[in-house]
N, CA, C, O and the ligand as a Tripos MOL2 file, in Angstrom:
@<TRIPOS>MOLECULE
protein
  265   263    67     0     0
PROTEIN
NO_CHARGES

@<TRIPOS>ATOM
      1 N          -2.3310  -13.8540   13.0460 N.3       1 MET1
      2 CA         -2.2530  -12.9370   11.6790 C.3       1 MET1
      3 C          -2.0280  -13.7560   10.6120 C.2       1 MET1
      4 O          -1.2770  -14.7310   10.6500 O.2       1 MET1
      5 N          -2.7700  -13.3270    9.4790 N.am      2 SER2
      6 CA         -2.7480  -14.1500    8.3010 C.3       2 SER2
      7 C          -1.3160  -13.7780    7.6190 C.2       2 SER2
      8 O          -0.6210  -12.8330    7.9920 O.2       2 SER2
      9 N          -0.9660  -14.7210    6.5040 N.am      3 GLU3
     10 CA          0.2090  -14.3630    5.7360 C.3       3 GLU3
     11 C           0.1290  -13.0450    4.9890 C.2       3 GLU3
     12 O           1.0940  -12.3080    4.7850 O.2       3 GLU3
     13 N          -1.2050  -12.8110    4.5750 N.am      4 ILE4
     14 CA         -1.3260  -11.5130    3.8740 C.3       4 ILE4
     15 C          -1.0850  -10.3470    4.6960 C.2       4 ILE4
     16 O          -0.4200   -9.3870    4.3070 O.2       4 ILE4
     17 N          -1.7100  -10.4470    6.0050 N.am      5 ALA5
     18 CA         -1.5490   -9.3550    6.7860 C.3       5 ALA5
     19 C          -0.0660   -8.9390    7.1330 C.2       5 ALA5
     20 O           0.3400   -7.7780    7.1890 O.2       5 ALA5
     21 N           0.6840  -10.0960    7.3590 N.am      6 MET6
     22 CA          1.9950   -9.9810    7.6230 C.3       6 MET6
     23 C           2.8680   -9.5290    6.3860 C.2       6 MET6
     24 O           3.9300   -8.9250    6.5350 O.2       6 MET6
     25 N           2.3790   -9.8430    5.2340 N.am      7 ALA7
     26 CA          3.0410   -9.2190    4.1190 C.3       7 ALA7
     27 C           2.7720   -7.8040    3.9960 C.2       7 ALA7
     28 O           3.6750   -7.0810    3.5750 O.2       7 ALA7
     29 N           1.6800   -7.3250    4.3000 N.am      8 GLU8
     30 CA          1.3020   -5.8920    4.1670 C.3       8 GLU8
     31 C           2.0460   -5.1830    5.2130 C.2       8 GLU8
     32 O           2.3960   -4.0290    4.9710 O.2       8 GLU8
     33 N           2.3640   -5.7650    6.4510 N.am      9 LYS9
     34 CA          2.8830   -5.1180    7.4670 C.3       9 LYS9
     35 C           4.4170   -4.9660    7.0020 C.2       9 LYS9
     36 O           5.0060   -3.9040    7.2040 O.2       9 LYS9
     37 N           5.0120   -5.9930    6.4100 N.am     10 ALA10
     38 CA          6.3350   -5.8980    6.0340 C.3      10 ALA10
     39 C           6.4460   -4.8920    4.9610 C.2      10 ALA10
     40 O           7.4680   -4.2060    4.9480 O.2      10 ALA10
     41 N           5.5590   -4.7070    4.0740 N.am     11 LYS11
     42 CA          5.7370   -3.5950    3.1850 C.3      11 LYS11
     43 C           5.7670   -2.2300    3.8580 C.2      11 LYS11
     44 O           6.4450   -1.3080    3.4070 O.2      11 LYS11
     45 N           5.0360   -2.1280    4.9180 N.am     12 GLN12
     46 CA          4.9390   -0.7340    5.5780 C.3      12 GLN12
     47 C           6.1990   -0.4180    6.3230 C.2      12 GLN12
     48 O           6.4210    0.7030    6.7800 O.2      12 GLN12
     49 N           7.0750   -1.5010    6.4420 N.am     13 GLU13
     50 CA          8.1900   -1.0870    7.1970 C.3      13 GLU13
     51 C           9.1770   -0.2140    6.1900 C.2      13 GLU13
     52 O           9.3990   -0.6020    5.0430 O.2      13 GLU13
     53 N           9.6670    0.8290    6.6550 N.am     14 PRO14
     54 CA         10.4450    1.7100    5.7840 C.3      14 PRO14
     55 C          11.6680    1.2900    5.5520 C.2      14 PRO14
     56 O          12.1400    0.5650    6.4280 O.2      14 PRO14
     57 N          12.4270    1.5600    4.4980 N.am     15 CYS15
     58 CA         13.7850    1.2430    4.0650 C.3      15 CYS15
     59 C          14.4810    2.3740    4.7560 C.2      15 CYS15
     60 O          14.2000    3.5240    4.4210 O.2      15 CYS15
     61 N          15.3690    2.1440    5.6960 N.am     16 LEU16
     62 CA         15.9950    3.3260    6.2210 C.3      16 LEU16
     63 C          17.3710    3.6110    5.5470 C.2      16 LEU16
     64 O          18.2790    2.7820    5.4790 O.2      16 LEU16
     65 N          17.4120    4.7600    5.1040 N.am     17 TRP17
     66 CA         18.5920    5.3010    4.4020 C.3      17 TRP17
     67 C          19.5020    6.0520    5.2170 C.2      17 TRP17
     68 O          19.0320    7.0350    5.7900 O.2      17 TRP17
     69 N          20.7970    5.7600    5.3910 N.am     18 THR18
     70 CA         21.6490    6.6450    5.9950 C.3      18 THR18
     71 C          22.7330    7.2760    5.1930 C.2      18 THR18
     72 O          23.2650    6.6430    4.2820 O.2      18 THR18
     73 N          23.0740    8.4560    5.4790 N.am     19 GLU19
     74 CA         24.0500    9.0980    4.6870 C.3      19 GLU19
     75 C          25.4210    8.5840    4.8130 C.2      19 GLU19
     76 O          25.8350    8.4390    5.9630 O.2      19 GLU19
     77 N          26.1780    8.2890    3.8610 N.am     20 ASP20
     78 CA         27.5250    7.6190    3.9530 C.3      20 ASP20
     79 C          28.5440    8.6950    3.5010 C.2      20 ASP20
     80 O          29.2050    8.6540    2.4630 O.2      20 ASP20
     81 N          28.5650    9.7380    4.5180 N.am     21 ALA21
     82 CA         29.5440   10.7920    4.2850 C.3      21 ALA21
     83 C          30.9800   10.3380    4.0270 C.2      21 ALA21
     84 O          31.3600    9.2250    4.3900 O.2      21 ALA21
     85 N          31.7870   11.2220    3.3850 N.am     22 PRO22
     86 CA         31.6260   12.3970    2.9350 C.3      22 PRO22
     87 C          31.3210   12.6250    1.2850 C.2      22 PRO22
     88 O          31.3520   13.7220    0.7270 O.2      22 PRO22
     89 N          31.0340   11.3890    0.6670 N.am     23 ASP23
     90 CA         31.0080   11.3060   -0.8250 C.3      23 ASP23
     91 C          29.6640   11.6180   -1.2930 C.2      23 ASP23
     92 O          29.4710   11.6960   -2.5060 O.2      23 ASP23
     93 N          28.5980   11.8280   -0.3670 N.am     24 GLY24
     94 CA         27.2440   11.9530   -1.0140 C.3      24 GLY24
     95 C          26.5340   10.6920   -1.2510 C.2      24 GLY24
     96 O          25.4690   10.6920   -1.8690 O.2      24 GLY24
     97 N          27.1260    9.4860   -0.7390 N.am     25 GLY25
     98 CA         26.5300    8.1370   -1.0320 C.3      25 GLY25
     99 C          25.6300    7.9130    0.1800 C.2      25 GLY25
    100 O          25.8770    8.3400    1.3080 O.2      25 GLY25
    101 N          24.5250    7.1740   -0.1850 N.am     26 TRP26
    102 CA         23.4710    6.7100    0.9270 C.3      26 TRP26
    103 C          23.5260    5.1980    0.8200 C.2      26 TRP26
    104 O          23.7730    4.5710   -0.2100 O.2      26 TRP26
    105 N          23.2440    4.6520    2.1150 N.am     27 ILE27
    106 CA         22.9220    3.1940    2.1010 C.3      27 ILE27
    107 C          21.7050    2.9020    2.8150 C.2      27 ILE27
    108 O          21.4340    3.3670    3.9220 O.2      27 ILE27
    109 N          20.9240    2.0560    2.0950 N.am     28 GLY28
    110 CA         19.4690    1.7500    2.7000 C.3      28 GLY28
    111 C          19.6940    0.3930    3.4600 C.2      28 GLY28
    112 O          20.6320   -0.3890    3.3080 O.2      28 GLY28
    113 N          18.5880    0.2870    4.3390 N.am     29 SER29
    114 CA         18.7660   -0.8820    5.2710 C.3      29 SER29
    115 C          18.4370   -2.2120    4.3990 C.2      29 SER29
    116 O          18.5570   -3.3330    4.8950 O.2      29 SER29
    117 N          18.0080   -1.9990    3.0440 N.am     30 CYS30
    118 CA         17.9650   -3.2890    2.2830 C.3      30 CYS30
    119 C          19.3110   -3.7010    1.5470 C.2      30 CYS30
    120 O          19.4780   -4.7720    0.9640 O.2      30 CYS30
    121 N          20.2450   -2.6780    1.6680 N.am     31 GLY31
    122 CA         21.6930   -2.9640    1.1460 C.3      31 GLY31
    123 C          21.8150   -2.1820   -0.1660 C.2      31 GLY31
    124 O          22.8470   -2.3100   -0.8240 O.2      31 GLY31
    125 N          20.8580   -1.4030   -0.5780 N.am     32 ILE32
    126 CA         21.1610   -0.5120   -1.7840 C.3      32 ILE32
    127 C          22.2040    0.5010   -1.4670 C.2      32 ILE32
    128 O          22.2580    0.9540   -0.3240 O.2      32 ILE32
    129 N          23.0230    0.8870   -2.3710 N.am     33 ARG33
    130 CA         23.9020    2.0980   -2.2530 C.3      33 ARG33
    131 C          23.5240    3.0440   -3.3730 C.2      33 ARG33
    132 O          23.2500    2.6690   -4.5130 O.2      33 ARG33
    133 N          23.5310    4.3200   -2.9510 N.am     34 TRP34
    134 CA         23.0480    5.1790   -3.9380 C.3      34 TRP34
    135 C          23.8540    6.5580   -3.9580 C.2      34 TRP34
    136 O          24.1350    7.1300   -2.9040 O.2      34 TRP34
    137 N          24.1720    7.0070   -5.0700 N.am     35 GLU35
    138 CA         24.8820    8.2750   -5.0950 C.3      35 GLU35
    139 C          24.1230    9.3450   -5.2650 C.2      35 GLU35
    140 O          23.3210    9.3450   -6.1990 O.2      35 GLU35
    141 N          24.2200   10.4050   -4.4470 N.am     36 CYS36
    142 CA         23.2720   11.5950   -4.4260 C.3      36 CYS36
    143 C          24.1990   12.7200   -4.6490 C.2      36 CYS36
    144 O          24.7990   13.1750   -3.6750 O.2      36 CYS36
    145 N          24.3690   13.1800   -5.7300 N.am     37 ASP37
    146 CA         25.3740   14.3450   -6.1150 C.3      37 ASP37
    147 C          24.9350   15.5170   -5.4270 C.2      37 ASP37
    148 O          25.7110   16.2220   -4.7830 O.2      37 ASP37
    149 N          23.4800   15.7900   -5.5640 N.am     38 TYR38
    150 CA         22.9480   17.0470   -5.0360 C.3      38 TYR38
    151 C          21.9720   16.9550   -4.1120 C.2      38 TYR38
    152 O          20.9260   16.4260   -4.4870 O.2      38 TYR38
    153 N          22.0600   17.4020   -2.8080 N.am     39 GLU39
    154 CA         21.2200   17.3150   -1.8540 C.3      39 GLU39
    155 C          20.7730   15.9140   -1.4140 C.2      39 GLU39
    156 O          21.5190   14.9660   -1.6560 O.2      39 GLU39
    157 N          19.4800   15.7010   -0.7150 N.am     40 THR40
    158 CA         19.3580   14.2340   -0.1890 C.3      40 THR40
    159 C          18.4400   13.6510   -1.1750 C.2      40 THR40
    160 O          17.8670   14.3050   -2.0470 O.2      40 THR40
    161 N          18.3170   12.2290   -0.9700 N.am     41 PRO41
    162 CA         17.3080   11.5880   -1.7650 C.3      41 PRO41
    163 C          15.8390   12.0820   -1.7720 C.2      41 PRO41
    164 O          15.1430   12.0970   -2.7870 O.2      41 PRO41
    165 N          15.4520   12.4670   -0.6000 N.am     42 LYS42
    166 CA         13.9860   13.1000   -0.4660 C.3      42 LYS42
    167 C          13.9310   14.4930   -1.0800 C.2      42 LYS42
    168 O          12.8940   14.9470   -1.5640 O.2      42 LYS42
    169 N          15.1540   15.1930   -1.0400 N.am     43 ASP43
    170 CA         15.0860   16.3020   -1.7920 C.3      43 ASP43
    171 C          15.0280   16.2540   -3.3080 C.2      43 ASP43
    172 O          14.7530   17.1940   -4.0540 O.2      43 ASP43
    173 N          15.3170   15.0690   -3.6260 N.am     44 ASN44
    174 CA         15.2950   14.7020   -5.1670 C.3      44 ASN44
    175 C          13.8840   13.9940   -5.3240 C.2      44 ASN44
    176 O          13.6760   13.4110   -6.3880 O.2      44 ASN44
    177 N          13.0550   13.9970   -4.5030 N.am     45 GLY45
    178 CA         11.7410   13.5160   -4.7900 C.3      45 GLY45
    179 C          11.6280   11.9640   -4.6330 C.2      45 GLY45
    180 O          10.6660   11.3650   -5.1120 O.2      45 GLY45
    181 N          12.5550   11.3700   -4.0020 N.am     46 MET46
    182 CA         12.5000    9.9920   -3.8030 C.3      46 MET46
    183 C          11.8660    9.4950   -2.5490 C.2      46 MET46
    184 O          12.4000    9.6030   -1.4450 O.2      46 MET46
    185 N          10.5720    8.8840   -2.7890 N.am     47 ASN47
    186 CA          9.7850    8.6580   -1.4300 C.3      47 ASN47
    187 C           9.8340    7.1310   -1.2330 C.2      47 ASN47
    188 O           9.4270    6.6200   -0.1900 O.2      47 ASN47
    189 N          10.3420    6.4080   -2.2610 N.am     48 PHE48
    190 CA         10.3690    4.8440   -2.1730 C.3      48 PHE48
    191 C          11.6180    4.4930   -2.6420 C.2      48 PHE48
    192 O          12.1550    5.0990   -3.5690 O.2      48 PHE48
    193 N          12.2060    3.3970   -1.9700 N.am     49 CYS49
    194 CA         13.5380    2.7740   -2.1680 C.3      49 CYS49
    195 C          13.3430    2.0470   -3.7020 C.2      49 CYS49
    196 O          12.4230    1.2840   -3.9960 O.2      49 CYS49
    197 N          14.3510    2.4450   -4.5220 N.am     50 PRO50
    198 CA         14.1140    1.7380   -5.9170 C.3      50 PRO50
    199 C          14.5460    0.2900   -5.8380 C.2      50 PRO50
    200 O          14.2080   -0.4510   -6.7610 O.2      50 PRO50
    201 N          15.2310   -0.1740   -4.8690 N.am     51 LYS51
    202 CA         15.5120   -1.4890   -4.7440 C.3      51 LYS51
    203 C          14.4210   -2.3830   -4.2850 C.2      51 LYS51
    204 O          14.0090   -3.3270   -4.9580 O.2      51 LYS51
    205 N          13.9790   -2.0600   -3.1430 N.am     52 CYS52
    206 CA         13.1430   -2.8820   -2.2100 C.3      52 CYS52
    207 C          11.5410   -2.4300   -2.4140 C.2      52 CYS52
    208 O          10.5810   -3.1470   -2.1330 O.2      52 CYS52
    209 N          11.4800   -1.2040   -2.9160 N.am     53 GLY53
    210 CA         10.1240   -0.6880   -3.1040 C.3      53 GLY53
    211 C           9.3910   -0.1630   -1.8890 C.2      53 GLY53
    212 O           8.3250    0.4440   -1.9900 O.2      53 GLY53
    213 N          10.0060   -0.4190   -0.7130 N.am     54 ARG54
    214 CA          9.4060    0.1170    0.4620 C.3      54 ARG54
    215 C           9.5350    1.6980    0.6260 C.2      54 ARG54
    216 O          10.2680    2.3460   -0.1220 O.2      54 ARG54
    217 N           8.8740    2.2130    1.5230 N.am     55 ARG55
    218 CA          8.8680    3.6140    1.6680 C.3      55 ARG55
    219 C          10.3140    4.1100    2.1720 C.2      55 ARG55
    220 O          10.9590    3.4760    3.0070 O.2      55 ARG55
    221 N          10.6950    5.1330    1.6670 N.am     56 LEU56
    222 CA         12.0430    5.5580    2.0410 C.3      56 LEU56
    223 C          12.1850    6.4560    3.3320 C.2      56 LEU56
    224 O          11.6810    7.5730    3.4420 O.2      56 LEU56
    225 N          12.7910    5.9430    4.1040 N.am     57 GLU57
    226 CA         12.9960    7.0700    5.3340 C.3      57 GLU57
    227 C          14.5630    7.1140    5.4730 C.2      57 GLU57
    228 O          15.3540    6.1760    5.5680 O.2      57 GLU57
    229 N          14.7950    8.5240    5.4550 N.am     58 GLN58
    230 CA         16.1560    8.9000    5.5460 C.3      58 GLN58
    231 C          16.6240    9.4880    6.8810 C.2      58 GLN58
    232 O          15.8700   10.2380    7.5030 O.2      58 GLN58
    233 N          17.7500    9.1990    7.3100 N.am     59 LYS59
    234 CA         18.1820    9.6050    8.6350 C.3      59 LYS59
    235 C          19.4480   10.5190    8.3350 C.2      59 LYS59
    236 O          20.4340   10.1430    7.7020 O.2      59 LYS59
    237 N          19.2900   11.6090    8.8140 N.am     60 GLY60
    238 CA         20.2710   12.6520    8.6650 C.3      60 GLY60
    239 C          19.9550   13.4400    7.3110 C.2      60 GLY60
    240 O          18.8690   13.2930    6.7510 O.2      60 GLY60
    241 N          20.8710   14.2180    6.8480 N.am     61 GLY61
    242 CA         20.7230   15.1180    5.6770 C.3      61 GLY61
    243 C          19.7680   16.1290    6.3200 C.2      61 GLY61
    244 O          19.7940   16.4510    7.5080 O.2      61 GLY61
    245 N          18.8970   16.6040    5.3620 N.am     62 THR62
    246 CA         17.9920   17.7620    5.9100 C.3      62 THR62
    247 C          16.5990   17.5510    5.8160 C.2      62 THR62
    248 O          15.8120   18.4700    5.5880 O.2      62 THR62
    249 N          16.1980   16.1400    6.0180 N.am     63 ASP63
    250 CA         14.8250   15.7020    6.1520 C.3      63 ASP63
    251 C          14.3040   15.7750    7.5690 C.2      63 ASP63
    252 O          13.6750   14.8470    8.0770 O.2      63 ASP63
    253 N          14.5760   16.8700    8.1730 N.am     64 GLU64
    254 CA         13.9370   16.9870    9.4980 C.3      64 GLU64
    255 C          12.6300   17.5530    9.4490 C.2      64 GLU64
    256 O          11.9920   17.7210   10.4880 O.2      64 GLU64
    257 N          12.1170   17.9030    8.1750 N.am     65 ARG65
    258 CA         10.8220   18.8100    8.2160 C.3      65 ARG65
    259 C           9.6070   17.8420    8.4980 C.2      65 ARG65
    260 O           8.7670   18.1740    9.3340 O.2      65 ARG65
    261 N           9.5090   16.7220    7.8540 N.am     66 ASP66
    262 CA          8.2450   15.7970    8.0990 C.3      66 ASP66
    263 C           8.7370   14.8070    8.9960 C.2      66 ASP66
    264 O           7.9930   13.9120    9.3980 O.2      66 ASP66
    265 ZN         15.3560   -0.4920    0.1440 Zn       67 ZN67
@<TRIPOS>BOND
     1     1     2 1
     2     2     3 1
     3     3     4 2
     4     3     5 am
     5     5     6 1
     6     6     7 1
     7     7     8 2
     8     7     9 am
     9     9    10 1
    10    10    11 1
    11    11    12 2
    12    11    13 am
    13    13    14 1
    14    14    15 1
    15    15    16 2
    16    15    17 am
    17    17    18 1
    18    18    19 1
    19    19    20 2
    20    19    21 am
    21    21    22 1
    22    22    23 1
    23    23    24 2
    24    23    25 am
    25    25    26 1
    26    26    27 1
    27    27    28 2
    28    27    29 am
    29    29    30 1
    30    30    31 1
    31    31    32 2
    32    31    33 am
    33    33    34 1
    34    34    35 1
    35    35    36 2
    36    35    37 am
    37    37    38 1
    38    38    39 1
    39    39    40 2
    40    39    41 am
    41    41    42 1
    42    42    43 1
    43    43    44 2
    44    43    45 am
    45    45    46 1
    46    46    47 1
    47    47    48 2
    48    47    49 am
    49    49    50 1
    50    50    51 1
    51    51    52 2
    52    51    53 am
    53    53    54 1
    54    54    55 1
    55    55    56 2
    56    55    57 am
    57    57    58 1
    58    58    59 1
    59    59    60 2
    60    59    61 am
    61    61    62 1
    62    62    63 1
    63    63    64 2
    64    63    65 am
    65    65    66 1
    66    66    67 1
    67    67    68 2
    68    67    69 am
    69    69    70 1
    70    70    71 1
    71    71    72 2
    72    71    73 am
    73    73    74 1
    74    74    75 1
    75    75    76 2
    76    75    77 am
    77    77    78 1
    78    78    79 1
    79    79    80 2
    80    79    81 am
    81    81    82 1
    82    82    83 1
    83    83    84 2
    84    83    85 am
    85    85    86 1
    86    86    87 1
    87    87    88 2
    88    87    89 am
    89    89    90 1
    90    90    91 1
    91    91    92 2
    92    91    93 am
    93    93    94 1
    94    94    95 1
    95    95    96 2
    96    95    97 am
    97    97    98 1
    98    98    99 1
    99    99   100 2
   100    99   101 am
   101   101   102 1
   102   102   103 1
   103   103   104 2
   104   103   105 am
   105   105   106 1
   106   106   107 1
   107   107   108 2
   108   107   109 am
   109   109   110 1
   110   110   111 1
   111   111   112 2
   112   111   113 am
   113   113   114 1
   114   114   115 1
   115   115   116 2
   116   115   117 am
   117   117   118 1
   118   118   119 1
   119   119   120 2
   120   119   121 am
   121   121   122 1
   122   122   123 1
   123   123   124 2
   124   123   125 am
   125   125   126 1
   126   126   127 1
   127   127   128 2
   128   127   129 am
   129   129   130 1
   130   130   131 1
   131   131   132 2
   132   131   133 am
   133   133   134 1
   134   134   135 1
   135   135   136 2
   136   135   137 am
   137   137   138 1
   138   138   139 1
   139   139   140 2
   140   139   141 am
   141   141   142 1
   142   142   143 1
   143   143   144 2
   144   143   145 am
   145   145   146 1
   146   146   147 1
   147   147   148 2
   148   147   149 am
   149   149   150 1
   150   150   151 1
   151   151   152 2
   152   151   153 am
   153   153   154 1
   154   154   155 1
   155   155   156 2
   156   155   157 am
   157   157   158 1
   158   158   159 1
   159   159   160 2
   160   159   161 am
   161   161   162 1
   162   162   163 1
   163   163   164 2
   164   163   165 am
   165   165   166 1
   166   166   167 1
   167   167   168 2
   168   167   169 am
   169   169   170 1
   170   170   171 1
   171   171   172 2
   172   171   173 am
   173   173   174 1
   174   174   175 1
   175   175   176 2
   176   175   177 am
   177   177   178 1
   178   178   179 1
   179   179   180 2
   180   179   181 am
   181   181   182 1
   182   182   183 1
   183   183   184 2
   184   183   185 am
   185   185   186 1
   186   186   187 1
   187   187   188 2
   188   187   189 am
   189   189   190 1
   190   190   191 1
   191   191   192 2
   192   191   193 am
   193   193   194 1
   194   194   195 1
   195   195   196 2
   196   195   197 am
   197   197   198 1
   198   198   199 1
   199   199   200 2
   200   199   201 am
   201   201   202 1
   202   202   203 1
   203   203   204 2
   204   203   205 am
   205   205   206 1
   206   206   207 1
   207   207   208 2
   208   207   209 am
   209   209   210 1
   210   210   211 1
   211   211   212 2
   212   211   213 am
   213   213   214 1
   214   214   215 1
   215   215   216 2
   216   215   217 am
   217   217   218 1
   218   218   219 1
   219   219   220 2
   220   219   221 am
   221   221   222 1
   222   222   223 1
   223   223   224 2
   224   223   225 am
   225   225   226 1
   226   226   227 1
   227   227   228 2
   228   227   229 am
   229   229   230 1
   230   230   231 1
   231   231   232 2
   232   231   233 am
   233   233   234 1
   234   234   235 1
   235   235   236 2
   236   235   237 am
   237   237   238 1
   238   238   239 1
   239   239   240 2
   240   239   241 am
   241   241   242 1
   242   242   243 1
   243   243   244 2
   244   243   245 am
   245   245   246 1
   246   246   247 1
   247   247   248 2
   248   247   249 am
   249   249   250 1
   250   250   251 1
   251   251   252 2
   252   251   253 am
   253   253   254 1
   254   254   255 1
   255   255   256 2
   256   255   257 am
   257   257   258 1
   258   258   259 1
   259   259   260 2
   260   259   261 am
   261   261   262 1
   262   262   263 1
   263   263   264 2
@<TRIPOS>SUBSTRUCTURE
     1 MET1         2 RESIDUE 1 A MET
     2 SER2         6 RESIDUE 1 A SER
     3 GLU3        10 RESIDUE 1 A GLU
     4 ILE4        14 RESIDUE 1 A ILE
     5 ALA5        18 RESIDUE 1 A ALA
     6 MET6        22 RESIDUE 1 A MET
     7 ALA7        26 RESIDUE 1 A ALA
     8 GLU8        30 RESIDUE 1 A GLU
     9 LYS9        34 RESIDUE 1 A LYS
    10 ALA10       38 RESIDUE 1 A ALA
    11 LYS11       42 RESIDUE 1 A LYS
    12 GLN12       46 RESIDUE 1 A GLN
    13 GLU13       50 RESIDUE 1 A GLU
    14 PRO14       54 RESIDUE 1 A PRO
    15 CYS15       58 RESIDUE 1 A CYS
    16 LEU16       62 RESIDUE 1 A LEU
    17 TRP17       66 RESIDUE 1 A TRP
    18 THR18       70 RESIDUE 1 A THR
    19 GLU19       74 RESIDUE 1 A GLU
    20 ASP20       78 RESIDUE 1 A ASP
    21 ALA21       82 RESIDUE 1 A ALA
    22 PRO22       86 RESIDUE 1 A PRO
    23 ASP23       90 RESIDUE 1 A ASP
    24 GLY24       94 RESIDUE 1 A GLY
    25 GLY25       98 RESIDUE 1 A GLY
    26 TRP26      102 RESIDUE 1 A TRP
    27 ILE27      106 RESIDUE 1 A ILE
    28 GLY28      110 RESIDUE 1 A GLY
    29 SER29      114 RESIDUE 1 A SER
    30 CYS30      118 RESIDUE 1 A CYS
    31 GLY31      122 RESIDUE 1 A GLY
    32 ILE32      126 RESIDUE 1 A ILE
    33 ARG33      130 RESIDUE 1 A ARG
    34 TRP34      134 RESIDUE 1 A TRP
    35 GLU35      138 RESIDUE 1 A GLU
    36 CYS36      142 RESIDUE 1 A CYS
    37 ASP37      146 RESIDUE 1 A ASP
    38 TYR38      150 RESIDUE 1 A TYR
    39 GLU39      154 RESIDUE 1 A GLU
    40 THR40      158 RESIDUE 1 A THR
    41 PRO41      162 RESIDUE 1 A PRO
    42 LYS42      166 RESIDUE 1 A LYS
    43 ASP43      170 RESIDUE 1 A ASP
    44 ASN44      174 RESIDUE 1 A ASN
    45 GLY45      178 RESIDUE 1 A GLY
    46 MET46      182 RESIDUE 1 A MET
    47 ASN47      186 RESIDUE 1 A ASN
    48 PHE48      190 RESIDUE 1 A PHE
    49 CYS49      194 RESIDUE 1 A CYS
    50 PRO50      198 RESIDUE 1 A PRO
    51 LYS51      202 RESIDUE 1 A LYS
    52 CYS52      206 RESIDUE 1 A CYS
    53 GLY53      210 RESIDUE 1 A GLY
    54 ARG54      214 RESIDUE 1 A ARG
    55 ARG55      218 RESIDUE 1 A ARG
    56 LEU56      222 RESIDUE 1 A LEU
    57 GLU57      226 RESIDUE 1 A GLU
    58 GLN58      230 RESIDUE 1 A GLN
    59 LYS59      234 RESIDUE 1 A LYS
    60 GLY60      238 RESIDUE 1 A GLY
    61 GLY61      242 RESIDUE 1 A GLY
    62 THR62      246 RESIDUE 1 A THR
    63 ASP63      250 RESIDUE 1 A ASP
    64 GLU64      254 RESIDUE 1 A GLU
    65 ARG65      258 RESIDUE 1 A ARG
    66 ASP66      262 RESIDUE 1 A ASP
    67 ZN67       265 GROUP 0 **** ****
C-alpha cells in the first residue's frame, strides 16, 4: 500500500466522540473536549471533528438514527 493510500485510509477513520455526562461535555478520540449545551454534536450539525478534521462519529446521545 502506498503512503498516499495509507493517508487516505487514516482520514476515513472516524473521530469517535463519547458523551462525558453529566455536564454535556463530549470527548473525541483525538483528545478534543467539547461542551455541547444543547443536544448532541450531530444534532448541532457537526459532521466533522473541528480538531482533527475527521468524520465525527458519536457514541451515545440520540444519534441512533443513521
Ligand atoms: Zn477529532
